[in-house]
C-alpha positions in Angstrom: 57.8 30.6 -23.1 55.6 29.2 -25.8 57.6 27.3 -28.5 56.8 25.4 -31.5 57.4 21.7 -30.6 58.0 18.9 -33.1 55.3 16.1 -32.9 54.3 13.2 -35.0 50.7 12.8 -36.3 49.5 9.5 -35.1 45.8 9.6 -35.9 43.1 11.7 -37.7 40.5 12.3 -35.0 38.0 14.4 -37.0 38.6 14.8 -40.7 35.7 17.2 -41.2 37.2 19.6 -38.6 40.8 18.8 -39.7 41.7 17.6 -36.2 44.5 15.0 -35.5 46.2 13.4 -32.5 49.8 14.3 -32.3 52.5 12.6 -30.2 55.1 14.9 -28.7 57.6 12.9 -26.7 54.9 10.6 -25.4 52.4 13.3 -24.7 49.4 13.1 -27.0 47.0 15.9 -27.8 44.6 16.9 -30.5 45.7 19.7 -32.8 44.2 21.4 -35.8 46.0 20.4 -39.1 44.4 23.0 -41.4 47.7 24.8 -42.0 49.4 21.6 -43.3 46.7 20.0 -45.4 46.9 20.6 -49.2 44.2 20.1 -51.8 46.5 17.5 -53.5 46.6 15.0 -50.7 44.1 13.2 -48.5 43.9 14.1 -44.8 44.7 10.5 -43.9 48.0 10.8 -45.7 49.2 13.1 -42.9 49.4 10.3 -40.4 53.1 9.6 -39.8 54.1 13.2 -40.7 56.2 15.2 -38.3 54.9 18.7 -37.7 55.8 21.8 -35.7 53.0 22.3 -33.1 52.2 25.8 -31.7 49.2 26.7 -29.6 47.1 23.8 -30.8 47.9 24.0 -34.5 50.3 22.1 -36.7 52.0 25.0 -38.3 54.2 23.2 -40.8 55.5 19.8 -41.8 59.1 19.1 -40.9 61.6 16.5 -41.6 61.9 13.6 -39.1 65.7 14.2 -38.6 65.0 17.9 -38.0 62.3 17.0 -35.5 64.6 14.7 -33.6 67.4 17.2 -33.5 65.1 20.0 -32.3 63.7 17.8 -29.5 67.3 17.0 -28.4 68.2 20.7 -28.4 65.0 21.6 -26.4 65.8 18.9 -23.9 69.4 20.2 -23.5 68.0 23.7 -23.0 65.5 22.5 -20.4 62.6 23.8 -22.5 61.1 20.5 -23.5 59.9 19.5 -20.1 58.3 22.9 -19.5 56.4 22.7 -22.8 55.4 19.1 -22.3 54.0 19.9 -18.9 52.1 22.8 -20.4 50.7 20.5 -23.1 49.6 17.9 -20.5 47.9 20.6 -18.4 46.0 22.1 -21.3 45.2 18.9 -23.2 41.6 17.8 -23.4 40.9 14.1 -22.8 41.7 12.1 -25.9 
């Protein structure tokens, strides 16, 4: 199953390509942040934001409390480990 997983943007890796490093429960990978960047804010201001990550894209910003609750539910359902393993296997070196 392919889920949207909450992750925290920890670094902008390539501002010109709208790429950032996102941490999802200790697994870090590069994702495209084009869907969450607005014209009214700098790309760097996204660092620290929680986002919903799906197939290499940050789809939307989410509240930190919602992210933590979602990660807890996914852990309970046994889905988080499967998704983290898939992320680790598909992640390029960062």
